[in-house]
C-alpha positions in Angstrom: 0.0 0.0 0.0 1.0 3.5 -0.6 1.2 5.2 2.8 2.5 8.2 4.5 5.4 8.6 6.7 6.5 9.3 10.2 8.1 11.8 12.2 11.4 11.8 10.5 10.8 15.4 9.8 9.3 16.3 13.0 9.3 19.8 14.3 8.8 21.1 17.8 7.7 24.5 18.9 5.6 26.5 16.5 5.1 24.4 13.4 5.4 20.9 12.2 7.1 19.4 9.4 5.9 20.2 6.0 5.2 17.4 3.7 2.6 16.0 1.4 2.6 12.5 0.4 2.2 11.1 -3.0 2.9 7.4 -3.0 2.9 5.1 -5.9 0.2 2.5 -5.7 -1.7 0.1 -7.9 -4.2 1.8 -10.2 -7.1 0.5 -8.0 -5.6 0.0 -4.5 -7.6 -2.2 -2.3 -8.1 0.6 0.2 -9.2 3.2 -2.3 -12.4 5.0 -1.2 -14.9 5.5 -4.0 -17.5 7.5 -2.2 -18.9 10.9 -2.9 -17.1 13.8 -1.3 -18.0 14.1 2.3 -20.3 16.9 3.3 -18.9 19.8 5.3 -18.6 19.3 9.0 -17.8 21.7 11.7 -15.2 21.2 14.3 -11.8 22.1 15.5 -8.8 21.7 13.1 -6.7 18.7 13.2 -3.9 18.4 15.7 -0.2 18.2 15.1 0.2 14.5 14.9 2.6 12.1 16.5 5.9 13.2 15.4 5.3 16.9 15.5 6.7 19.3 17.9 5.3 21.4 20.7 1.8 22.6 20.2 1.3 25.6 18.0 -1.6 27.5 16.6 -4.1 25.3 14.8 -4.4 25.7 11.0 -7.3 24.4 9.0 -6.9 23.6 5.3 -8.3 26.2 2.8 -12.0 25.7 2.4 -12.1 26.9 -1.2 -9.2 25.1 -2.9 -10.3 23.4 -6.1 -8.8 19.9 -6.9 -8.8 18.0 -10.1 -11.6 15.4 -10.5 -11.1 11.7 -9.9 -11.2 10.9 -13.6 -8.3 13.3 -14.2 -6.4 12.3 -11.1 -7.0 8.5 -11.1 -9.2 8.8 -8.0 -6.9 11.1 -6.1 -8.0 14.1 -4.2 -6.2 16.9 -2.3 -4.6 16.7 1.1 -4.8 18.6 4.3 -2.2 20.0 6.6 -1.7 19.5 10.3 -0.1 21.9 12.7 -0.5 20.4 16.1 0.2 17.2 18.0 -2.6 15.3 19.7 -1.7 14.3 23.2 -1.1 10.6 23.9 -0.5 9.8 20.2 -4.2 9.6 19.5 -5.3 9.5 15.9 -4.4 12.7 14.5 -6.6 13.3 11.7 -10.2 12.6 11.2 -10.8 12.9 7.5 -13.3 11.2 5.2 -12.8 10.1 1.8 -13.9 11.7 -1.3 -13.6 9.6 -4.3 -15.0 10.4 -7.7 -15.3 14.1 -7.4 -16.4 16.0 -10.5 -13.7 17.9 -12.4 -13.0 21.1 -10.5 -14.9 19.9 -7.4 -14.0 21.7 -4.2 -12.9 19.8 -1.1 -13.7 21.9 1.9 -11.6 22.0 5.0 -14.4 20.6 7.1 -14.8 17.7 4.6 -11.1 16.9 5.0 -11.4 16.9 8.8 -14.3 14.5 8.6 -12.2 11.7 7.0 -10.2 9.0 8.7 -6.5 9.0 8.1 -6.6 5.9 5.9 -9.2 7.4 3.7 -7.1 10.5 3.3 -4.3 8.3 2.1 -6.6 6.8 -0.4 -7.4 10.2 -1.7 -3.7 10.6 -2.4 -3.2 7.3 -4.1 -1.1 7.5 -7.3 -0.7 5.4 -10.4 2.1 2.8 -10.4 5.4 4.5 -9.3 8.0 5.6 -11.7 11.5 6.8 -11.2 13.8 3.8 -10.5 14.5 0.4 -11.8 11.8 -2.1 -11.3 10.5 -2.0 -7.8 12.6 1.0 -7.1 11.4 3.5 -9.6 12.2 3.3 -13.3 14.7 3.7 -15.8 13.1 4.6 -19.1 10.5 6.8 -17.4 10.5 10.6 -17.5 13.0 12.1 -15.1 11.9 14.2 -12.2 13.4 17.3 -13.8 11.8 16.9 -17.2 10.1 20.0 -18.7 6.6 20.7 -17.5 3.7 20.5 -20.0 3.0 23.6 -22.2 -0.6 24.1 -20.9 0.5 26.1 -17.9 0.5 29.9 -17.3 3.7 31.5 -18.5 4.6 32.8 -15.0 4.3 29.3 -13.5 6.3 27.8 -16.3 9.1 30.3 -15.6 9.0 29.4 -11.9 9.2 25.7 -12.7 12.1 26.3 -15.1 14.0 28.3 -12.3 13.5 25.5 -9.7 14.5 22.9 -12.3 17.7 24.9 -13.0 18.4 25.3 -9.3 17.9 21.5 -8.8 20.3 20.7 -11.7 22.9 23.0 -10.3 22.6 21.3 -6.9 22.8 17.8 -8.5 25.9 18.9 -10.4 27.6 20.0 -7.2 26.3 16.9 -5.3 27.6 14.5 -7.9 24.3 13.8 -9.7 20.7 13.3 -8.8 20.5 9.6 -9.2 18.3 7.4 -7.1 19.4 6.7 -3.6 22.1 4.2 -3.0 21.6 0.6 -4.0 19.5 -1.3 -1.6 17.4 1.7 -0.6 13.6 1.6 -0.5 11.6 2.3 -3.6 8.1 2.4 -5.0 7.5 -1.3 -4.4 8.3 -0.9 -0.7 5.9 2.1 -0.6 3.1 0.1 -2.2 3.4 -2.6 0.4 3.6 -0.3 3.4 0.8 -0.6 6.1 -0.4 0.9 9.3 -0.1 4.4 7.9 -0.9 7.4 10.1 -0.6 11.1 9.4 1.8 12.8 11.7 1.4 16.4 10.6 1.8 18.9 7.8 3.0 22.4 7.2 3.4 25.0 4.4 4.8 22.6 1.8 4.8 19.0 2.9 2.8 16.3 4.7 4.4 13.8 7.0 3.1 10.3 7.8 4.3 7.2 9.5 4.2 3.8 7.8 5.2 0.2 8.7 7.3 -1.6 6.1 6.4 -5.1 4.9 9.8 -6.4 6.0 9.6 -4.8 9.4 10.5 -1.4 10.7 8.9 2.0 10.3 9.7 5.0 8.2 8.5 8.6 7.9 7.0 9.5 4.5 7.3 13.0 3.2 5.4 14.3 0.2 4.0 17.6 -1.2 1.0 19.0 0.7 -1.5 19.7 -2.0 -3.6 21.9 0.4 -0.6 23.6 2.1 0.0 27.3 2.1 2.6 27.2 -0.6 0.4 25.4 -3.1 -2.7 27.4 -2.2 -0.9 30.7 -2.8 0.4 29.4 -6.1 -3.1 28.3 -7.1 -4.5 31.7 -6.2 -1.9 33.3 -8.5 -2.0 30.9 -11.4 -5.1 28.8 -11.1 -3.2 25.6 -12.0 -3.3 23.1 -9.0 -1.3 20.3 -10.7 1.4 22.7 -11.9 1.6 24.3 -8.4 2.0 20.9 -6.8 4.8 20.2 -9.3 6.4 23.5 -8.2 6.3 22.4 -4.6 7.6 19.0 -5.5 10.9 20.5 -6.6 11.5 21.5 -3.0 11.2 17.9 -1.9 13.4 16.8 -4.7 16.0 19.3 -3.5 15.8 17.9 0.0 16.2 14.3 -1.3 19.3 15.4 -3.3 20.8 17.0 -0.2 20.1 14.0 2.0 21.7 11.7 -0.6 24.9 13.6 -0.4 25.1 14.7 3.2 26.0 11.9 5.6 26.2 12.9 9.2 24.9 11.6 12.5 23.1 14.9 13.0 21.1 14.6 9.7 18.1 12.3 9.3 18.8 9.3 7.1 17.2 9.0 3.7 16.0 5.3 3.3 14.7 5.7 -0.2 12.3 7.5 -2.5 9.6 7.0 -5.1 8.5 9.5 -7.8 5.9 9.5 -10.5 6.3 11.8 -13.5 3.7 10.3 -15.9 3.5 13.2 -18.3 1.0 15.6 -16.9 1.8 18.7 -15.0 1.9 16.7 -11.7 5.2 15.5 -10.3 4.7 13.2 -7.3 7.6 12.5 -5.0 7.7 10.5 -1.8 10.8 10.4 0.4 11.2 7.6 2.9 13.1 8.8 5.9 14.4 7.7 9.3 11.6 8.1 11.9 12.1 10.4 14.8 10.2 11.9 17.6 9.5 15.6 18.1 12.0 17.8 19.9 10.0 19.1 22.8 11.8 22.1 24.3 9.7 22.3 27.4 10.5 18.7 28.3 14.1 19.2 27.5 14.3 22.0 30.1 13.2 19.5 32.7 15.9 17.0 31.9 19.4 16.7 33.6 22.0 19.2 32.5 24.1 16.4 31.0 21.4 15.5 28.6 20.8 19.1 27.6 24.6 19.6 27.0 24.5 16.5 24.7 21.8 18.2 22.6 23.8 21.4 22.3 27.1 19.5 21.5 25.3 17.4 18.9 24.0 20.6 17.3 27.5 22.2 17.3 29.0 19.1 15.6 26.2 19.3 13.0 26.9 23.0 12.3 30.6 22.3 12.0 29.8 19.6 9.4 27.5 22.0 7.5 30.2 24.7 7.5 32.7 22.3 5.9 30.4 20.0 3.9 31.2 18.4 0.6 28.8 20.9 -1.0 30.4 24.0 0.6 29.0 26.0 3.5 25.3 25.2 4.0 22.9 27.5 5.9 19.6 26.3 7.4 17.3 29.2 6.4 14.4 28.0 8.5 16.4 27.2 11.6 14.1 26.5 14.5 13.6 23.7 17.0 10.7 22.3 15.0 13.1 21.4 12.2 14.8 18.8 14.5 13.8 15.4 15.8 15.2 12.9 18.3 16.3 9.5 17.1 17.5 7.1 19.7 18.4 10.0 22.0 20.3 11.8 19.3 19.4 15.2 17.8 18.9 15.2 14.0 17.8 17.9 11.5 14.9 16.6 9.5 13.9 19.4 7.2 16.5 20.4 4.5 14.3 21.9 1.8 15.1 25.4 2.9 18.8 24.8 3.2 21.1 26.7 0.8 24.6 26.1 -0.4 25.0 29.7 -1.7 26.7 32.5 0.2 25.0 35.9 -0.3 26.5 37.8 -3.2 27.8 41.3 -2.5 29.7 44.3 -4.0 30.7 45.9 -0.8 30.7 45.3 2.9 27.4 47.2 3.3 25.8 44.4 1.4 26.8 41.9 4.1 24.8 42.9 7.2 23.5 39.8 9.0 20.2 40.9 10.6 18.2 39.3 13.4 15.2 40.7 15.3 17.3 42.0 18.1 20.8 42.2 16.7 22.7 43.0 13.5 26.3 41.9 12.6 28.4 43.6 9.9 30.4 41.1 7.8 33.0 41.4 5.0 32.5 41.2 1.3 35.2 38.9 -0.1 37.2 39.5 -3.2 35.0 36.9 -5.0 31.9 38.9 -4.3 30.5 36.7 -1.5 29.6 37.6 2.1 32.4 35.9 4.0 31.1 33.3 6.5 27.5 34.4 6.5 26.1 30.9 6.3 28.2 29.7 9.2 27.4 32.7 11.4 23.7 32.6 10.6 23.5 29.0 11.7 25.6 29.7 14.8 23.6 32.6 16.1 20.4 30.7 15.5 21.8 27.9 17.6 22.6 30.4 20.3 19.2 32.0 20.4 17.1 28.8 20.1 19.2 26.3 21.9 22.2 27.5 23.9 20.4 30.2 25.9 17.8 27.8 27.1 19.6 24.5 27.5 23.2 25.3 28.5 23.3 27.3 31.8 20.6 25.9 34.0 21.6 23.5 36.7 25.1 23.1 35.2 27.9 22.0 37.6 29.1 25.3 39.3 32.7 24.8 38.3 31.7 24.7 34.6 29.4 27.7 34.6 32.1 30.3 33.8 33.1 28.3 30.7 29.5 28.0 29.6 29.0 31.7 30.2 32.0 32.4 27.9 30.4 30.2 25.2 27.1 32.0 25.5 28.7 35.4 25.3 31.0 34.6 22.4 28.3 32.9 20.3 25.8 35.6 21.1 28.2 38.3 19.9 29.5 36.1 17.1 33.0 36.5 18.3 33.4 32.7 17.9 33.1 30.9 14.6 31.9 27.3 14.5 35.5 26.0 14.9 36.1 27.9 18.1 32.7 27.0 19.4 33.3 23.3 18.9 36.7 23.5 20.7 35.0 25.3 23.6 32.3 22.6 23.9 34.9 19.8 23.7 36.9 21.4 26.5 33.8 21.4 28.7 33.1 17.8 27.8 36.7 16.8 28.7 36.5 18.5 32.1 33.2 17.0 32.8 34.0 13.4 31.8 37.5 13.4 33.5 36.2 15.0 36.7 38.9 17.7 36.6 36.2 20.3 37.3 36.0 18.8 40.8 39.6 19.8 41.8 40.1 21.9 45.0 37.1 20.6 46.7 37.0 19.2 50.3 37.0 15.5 50.7 33.7 14.4 52.2 33.6 10.7 51.6 35.5 10.1 54.9 32.2 11.1 56.6 30.5 8.1 55.2 30.5 4.4 56.1 30.6 2.0 53.1 28.8 -1.3 53.2 29.8 -3.6 50.4 27.5 -6.3 49.1 24.3 -4.5 50.0 21.9 -2.0 48.5 18.8 -0.3 49.6 15.4 -1.4 48.6 14.2 0.4 45.5 11.1 2.5 45.9 9.8 6.0 46.0 11.8 8.4 48.0 12.5 12.1 48.2 12.7 14.0 44.9 15.4 16.3 43.6 15.8 18.3 40.4 16.8 17.4 37.8 16.6 13.7 38.4 16.9 10.8 36.0 14.0 9.2 37.8 10.6 10.7 38.8 10.4 8.3 41.7 13.4 9.7 43.6 16.7 11.4 43.4 18.9 9.8 40.7 21.8 11.9 39.5 24.9 11.6 37.4 28.2 11.5 39.3 31.9 11.2 38.5 32.8 9.3 41.7 31.6 8.4 45.1 33.4 11.5 46.4 31.2 13.8 44.2 28.1 11.8 45.4 29.1 12.5 49.0 29.3 16.2 48.3 25.8 16.1 46.7 24.4 14.1 49.6 25.8 16.6 52.1 24.1 19.4 50.2 20.7 17.8 50.5 19.0 17.9 54.0 17.0 14.7 53.4 19.9 12.6 52.1 21.1 10.0 54.6 22.7 7.5 52.2 23.5 6.8 48.5 24.3 4.0 46.3 26.3 4.1 43.1 24.3 2.1 40.5 25.5 0.1 37.5 23.7 2.4 35.1 25.8 4.9 33.1 25.0 8.0 31.1 26.2 8.8 27.5 29.4 10.2 28.9 30.1 7.0 30.8 29.4 8.5 34.2 27.5 6.3 36.7 24.2 7.2 38.2 23.9 7.5 42.0 20.6 7.1 43.9 20.3 9.3 47.0 17.9 8.2 49.8 16.5 9.5 53.0 16.9 6.1 54.8 19.4 3.3 54.9 17.6 0.8 57.1 16.0 -1.3 54.3 19.1 -3.2 53.0 19.1 -6.3 50.8 22.1 -8.3 49.7 23.7 -7.4 46.3 27.2 -8.6 45.6 27.8 -5.8 43.0 26.6 -2.9 45.1 28.0 -0.6 47.8 25.9 1.6 50.1 27.4 4.8 51.6 25.8 5.9 54.8 26.4 9.1 56.7 28.2 8.5 59.9 25.9 11.0 61.6 22.9 9.0 60.4 24.3 5.7 61.6 25.5 6.9 65.1 23.6 4.9 67.7 22.5 2.4 65.1 24.1 -1.0 64.8 25.4 -1.8 61.3 
């Protein structure tokens, strides 16, 4: 089955990912809905589904957008866009199917909201996929960048030509726009996908989640036929299919970038499927690594070590983008919602607004880097480019969206001066990405090695150690930020540091160093208000305050 895809491109605060799916499917897929267009229904707009970021304002699809009829589209109708996430992973969209709509029939926003997600996918069903060999899309078929049909308004044709030229330039720099690496997913895998659920949508694209026939899940990205970008184009040119083709070039650009850019901080492209069957439409579906939304509010409640990991991962990504095989790359739409978490690692998931071009200039005055609260004058190089603008734009956005919120709070006191230096230097753009990465790596070294603990009094001598025992696990007093909501579980470098922490907490009478370790290799210590409930454990050691044990028989 042709389905949508997951949160690979999930966003957090503000908006969600933009995508619209157009999967290749059999001419009459078994799940295709062939009912009349659903009547308008009133109700709240859809929520930002499963992989989308923090809640934002609701956006309902345009009620007056005309879509091609089923006879023209092979039973396909338009899409809708989502801009929020339903709590608890509940079904995100309620949309009902419209099948054989008359040519030019209008699909209202309320009608879309009345449909179940599977029916919505049916509306987007495409003819058999093209664009790779056999199952994977097809040699011999029209290429994604082939010229659009002549029956389009001149202005739209010119925009299509420009995007095609831009894509070809990018492909030339990237080493060609061939299909993804051998062994990647293709149209056949897309046709057999099941358990599809829409995660969200934005201005240009729709994102859905799908289960692969061979196991595993992916995120599906495709053009959002009822998104703001397509709607504005339709209002200007009155050519829905051509406008969807125009938007498809952004997704093709993203696919090209993901094929060339390989980094742990960039979401993986698992495959693609496209259909360019000769009309104005160009249907592209990208199959991506599935991630979960980056929720900034939740991140603020996590231990400092985890927040530092997010910031360090981001700095490493920006270092790669500044020195990428394609040159310096800027993320023009740089916001937390463009990132997802995959197995605890931060990844950028939306690359359609990335640019490999530095701003052209004739003099230094052409190179002012403007932000809402600050401006930075840069130099115009001898080759007529604003020197380092892409790198500095990425870095300042990292400072204002990530560093200021995640770095300083609850950091180890000895590291705070270094973190303050990083914040000041990136906030003023005195550091470039090279200096920023070195500063982060210095903090990491001090933290992992325990060197930041020097010149502290030795407090472990005030504790009695009992080897071969541990305290009974259960709910105890809370501390912030803890790795457990049931008690006080913190990252430590050594029992000596744990003793200092226990001394600073009035309720703490004992602690145990657990076998669990964080991403830095540091153990977790559990701090407790009692030590009387002990059970044998050959791998454990309990540390008890001497003052708490006085008068008690151990």
